[in-house]
N, C-alpha and C positions, 0 to 999 in steps of 0.2 A: 416547681412550686411556679404557681400562677398568681398573681397578684393583679386584682381588678381596682381601677382608681375610678370612680364614679362621682357625679353631680348628677344631685336629685333634688329638687324642693320646688314650692311650689310655682315660683316663679319659670324656672327651668321645666317642671314636669318630672317625670317619672319613669318614663322610657327607657332611658339609660339603665335605670338602676333593673328593671325588670326582665330587660334582653340579656344584661348581663348576670341576672340571676341563672337566667334559663341555660347559659354557656356554660356558667361556673358548675350548674349542678351534671351537666353531661361531663365535663372535666372530673369533677369528683365521680361520677359513677365509671369512668375510664381508671381509677385509681390514682387520680392525681391529688395534691397537697393544692388548696385554693385558700386565699384570704382578699379580705376586701379593706379597700381605703376611701373614705365617703368623707363629704362635708356634714357638718351638724346639723341634719336634718331629722327630726327624731322618728318621724314615721318612717322614714328611708333604712334608718338604723335600726326600725324594731324589726322591720320585713327581714331585712337579712340575716339579725340573730335568730326569729323565727324559723329560718331555712337553714339554719344550724351551721353560719359560715362566721369567722371569726373577723372583726371589721376593727378598725383603727381610724380615727379623725386625722383629717387634713384642714390647713386654715386655706378657704379659697381664695383670700388675700395675697396669699406667699404662692408667687410664681413656681418657687423651686427653695431648697435649702431645708425641706422638710421628708427625704424620701429615702435618707441613710437607713432609719430605723426600720424600713418595710422591707428591704431586701437587701439579704446580704451573701453575695456571689462565692465568700469563701466558707461557707457554711452548706450552702444550698446551690447543686448544681443548675448550671443552665438555666436561670429564674428567666421569667417572662413577665414583662409589665405590660397590661392591657387597659387603655385611656379608653374610655367610654363616655367622654365630656365633651365632644366635638373639637372644638380648634385648640390643639395641643402648642405651647409656647415653646421656643426655642431653648433658652435656658433649662426648662424641665426636661428637654429632651436629649440635653449635652449631660446633663446629671444623669440620667438613667443609663444613657451609653457608659459615662465614666464609670458609672458601679459596677459595668460588665454584665447587666440583663438584657435581653432583646426586648425590644419596644413594637407592640402592635397598637394600632390606633383604630377607632371607628368615625367613619364619616368625617375624615378629617381636610379643615383648609387652612389649618394654622402654618405658621411657620417652622414650628418643631417638624411638621409631618414629614419633612423632607429627609429628616434621620430616624425615620420609623423602617423597623425591619418588614412590616405589612402594614396597610391603611386598608381596610377592609369597608368598600362604599356599596351596600347594597341600596343604601336610601338615596343617593346621590342619581340623579337623572339629566342634570347638565351642566355644562363647562366642565366636562369630566376630563377633558385633555390636558388640565392644569391642575389636575391631582400631583401631589408629590408622595412619596416612599417608594423604598427599591421594589417591593412587591405589591401592586396594586388591585384587589379584587374587586372587580363590578359584575353587577348584574342581582336580579330575583335571587338567583339560587344560592347568592350567599347571604339570605334574610334570614336571620334567626328567630326562628318560633317557636311558641310553646309546643311540644309533642302530642299532649294530652289531647289536642284537637283530631289526632287522629279519630279518637273515640265517637267525635260529634261530628263527622262528614256526612253531608246528605246534600242530594239535590232538590231546591225550594221548587214550587211547583206555581204557586200565585202569591198576591202580597194578602197578607192577610195581618199582619204584627210586623210593629217596626221597634227596631232597639236603637237607643240613643246612647252612646258611649263615647264621651270626649277626654278622656285621661286621666289616670291618677290623680291630676290639679284642676283641671279645665281654667289655667290663668285666668283667661279672661271672662270666663261666668259666658261662654257661646252653649251653654245648655240652657240655660234662663231663657235666652232668645230663642232658642230652638224651641222650647216648648210652649212661648208665646205664639209662633208658629203654628205649630201642630194641634193647639188646644181647637182651634175651630173647624179640625179637619177630621173626616170620621174614620180614623183607625185607631186602633188599640196601640198604646204606645209605653213601651216599659222604659225608663230611664235610670243607668247603672253611674251612680258618682262613685269618686274614688278614695283615697285616704286623705287626700291635701285638699278636699274640695271645699271653699271657704266660702260657697254664693246658696247654701242651703235654704235662707229664710225666703229668700228671692224667689228660689226656684217652688218653694211650699207656698209661697203666695199664690203663682201663677195656678199651680197646678188645684188649689183650694176653688179657683174661681172658673174651672172648667168642668163639664158634665161629669158625673158620677161614670168611675170605672172607666175612664178615658186614659188616666194615666196610671202607673203603676212605679213607685219607686224603692229602688234598691240602693244603698249602699255599701260598700266592698264587698262583693260578692266572694262566698270561696271560692269559684270556679268561674270564670267569663267565657272560657271556652263552653260550658255546659249552659250557661245564659244564651249563648248564642244559637243552641242548637233550638231553639223553641221561638227563633223569628227567623221572617223572611228579606230584611232589607235591616241594613246598619248604618246609621248615621254616626261619623266618625270624624276623628283629627287625621290628621295627615303624618302619621308615624308608624310605628308598627301594626297597630291593631288593624287597620283595613286589610293588612296583610294574612294577618292572621284570620280573619275574616273571612277572605276571599281562598283561602287556603281551606276553612270548613264547607264551603259553597254558598256562603252567606254575600249575597251583592250587597255594596257600600253607595251612600252620597260623603262625599268627602269634603268635607270643610278645612282649610287650613289655618291652624292655630297662628304659625310663623309664617313668613314669608318664604322661607328654605323649603317649606311645605307643600309649595302650591306646584311643583316641577313632580311631587307624587301624586298627588290628588291629579295631575293631567297625564303622568304614566300609566295609572289604574284605569284611567277612563280610556286612554288608548288602547288596553290590553283587552277590554271589553267586560270587564269586570266590576265598573262602578263609574260612576256621573261623578264629576268635580262643579262642586257647588260654589267656588271662589275661596277668598280669604275670608276671616269672620270677621273683619269692619264690616261688609258687604256682600255676603253671600244670599245666594238664591236656589230656594227650595223648591221653585216652580215645577220642577220637574216631576216632583210627588202629586200633581195634578193632571199629569198625562199615564195613558196605559204604558207601562213599565214590561219590559220582555224578562219575569225574574228568571224562568226557568233556561233560556238560553243564556242568561248571565251567569245563572249562579254554575251549571255546567262549564262554561267558559271558565269561571274564575278556579275552579277547581282543578281546572285542567293547566291552566299559566302560573299558578302558585302552589310549590310543595312542600315538603315540611323536613327536607332533607338537610336543609341549610347548616342546622348547627351541629348536626354529624360532620358535614365536608369541612365546616370552622373546624371542629374539634379535630379532626384528622390534619390539617394543616399546621396549627398550633404544634400539637405532638411532634411532628416533623422539625418544626422550627426547634424544637427544645432539644430534639435529638443528639 
């Protein structure tokens, strides 16, 4: 039994949810039993259930004391508890260990990470020497990406179309400010918003004042991977999305929504697969006014970021459960 405990909301974003769903789907395909624990966020709960997973609610305000009903080692051998909600608190980790479960965490710098059997940190690129956990996994090779991307990989040749996709929530409304900047530029732009986007009125106002056919607005596309296929450059946040774009051969301009995303943007720029435009409070898209080597960036992106991470992690979890 694998229990995924996630936090997903407008404030937190939905990256943890989608990453966990990809891994949970892989584990289910291997014959394992999976369930979710999530905070009370209607959009996230709906998505989990639509994917066919059982989900129980937990109280974000309660550090511990609610885990017992979700994992029972007396009836389920070798349960694995997976936290994908950033910083794990020690009392919670102590409870999980007392219940006899193995603990796996993602990108975890909390004081409870020290008790983790595995801390998978594919999105951490600085101060990694301070990470805690019995088994720490670092590197882009442990990035969990949507395997559907394999169907939509291609090398881009030139810049003809831009995709803007800044997360399922876009907590700070960065999409609106990016649209304002792009409204006077000669690029066709498609903007994809997610299920928790709360800035639609402001975005529609910007789009309405632009030249006809400058913008195309899409909400909750059936497949972001399929939508990416039709574009040559993506403007994204600093979570998992730019890595999915790069794996598909789509170069990125990364805007950090949170401070911890700044090293992500710098790392992708260092790989030669993206440009880093800065933190959302003062981003600079001036790179779009220069000649961009789309083909070489696209080829580099596909070389540097592969789609094997979900399989690698699933295999590690199976060995942990054995």
